[in-house]
N, C-alpha and C positions, 0 to 999 in steps of 0.2 A: 449438536448443531449438524445440519446436513452439509454435505460436501460443497454444494453450490448455493448455500443460503443467501449469498450476496449477488447472485446472478441478476443482471438487469439493474444493478445499483452502481452509482458512481461514488467513490470514496476519495476524499482529499486528505492528504497527509503532509504536514509541514515538518521539516527536519527528517525527511525520509532517507537521507544518505547514510545514516549510521545509527547504532544503538537501538533504543526502543522504537524509534520511528521506522527504521529499516525493517525490524521484525513485524511491525504493524503492516507495512507494505506487503511483505511476504505472506502474512496471514490472509489479508484481504484478497490478494491475487489467487491464492489457493482456494479461497471460498468463492471465486468466480466474479469478483467485482472488477469494474473498470476503474483505473486509477488516475489521479492527478497527484503528482508528487513534487514537492518543492523543497529546496535546501540551499545552503550556501556553497557547498563543495560540488560544483557541476560535474567533475570527473567521477565522483562516487555515485552520483545519481544515475 
């Protein structure tokens, strides 16, 4: 995968404050995506 494969894309992740969801957020940010992240624990978001 290229470094900016998700540039100009918007990715929505539910449960992005921890665990697999958080790793998904990190991955997509590194790949250049714009993010919408939702979760229960607002402080961790």
